[in-house]
Structures are given as C-alpha cells and as structure tokens.
C-alpha angles and dihedrals in degrees: 000000000000118000121246109244110226129189123202119220108195123028101202124115098292093045092050091046091057095039093054088057094043092057089059093057116106098219099037130082120192101218103180148340133224134186136172087237107067093204091056092052092047092050092049090046092054094047097044098036095234132116121273119222127209095228141011093252092053090057094041091053092062111107094219091062105098097156136024132211108209109208099153123128110297095251090059099046095094096054095043091048094049091049091056093043089049088061092048095254123142114241140207120189128208088208116117098210134023119211118262123263095266092055094044092051093054097053 
C-alpha cells in the first residue's frame, strides 16, 4: 500500500506534537514542513528528517503532498486550510473550534 504524503504547516509545539506521531504511522509519510518562522521550520526539519520549505505555498505545491496538517496559530487556520483545499489536498486542523457560519461567510 502506498503511503499518504502529509505536509505540516506550523512547526510550533502543537505541530511538532502531531508530527512526531505522524512519522510513526505505517501508512503515512511526512514529506515536508513549513512555518512562518524559518528557524522553527529548520529545527523541525532537522528533528523529523524531512525538508523545510520557506513558505506554506512552497510546501503545498509539492506533488507528493496529498494531505496537510494545519498547526498554525489559530487566527491563520482558515486561510491555511483554504489554501490546501484549493489545491485539492485533504486537511486536518489542530484547531479546537471553527467559527460559526456567520463568521465564516463574512471572511
């Protein structure tokens, strides 16, 4: 069975927490990380043994990224998630609550 290529957006504590578990999954391959803070992406890259990307779009453009774990700061989840969905990638968000319909419709 082919592995699902996953990209990580956001390399802070929560992102690393999830990524460390992802790399242990049999049918998942973490294929890259990206963060708005280059040092955070570089550190996660070194720990996890995957490439770091300068920006979210650079990682999302990779053909091996079939799914994305969004672990960016809460106020950026919507934009990051929509960018991935716009490229046809499945998404999972580390956010605990999405805004209601009225807030989503106005953004």
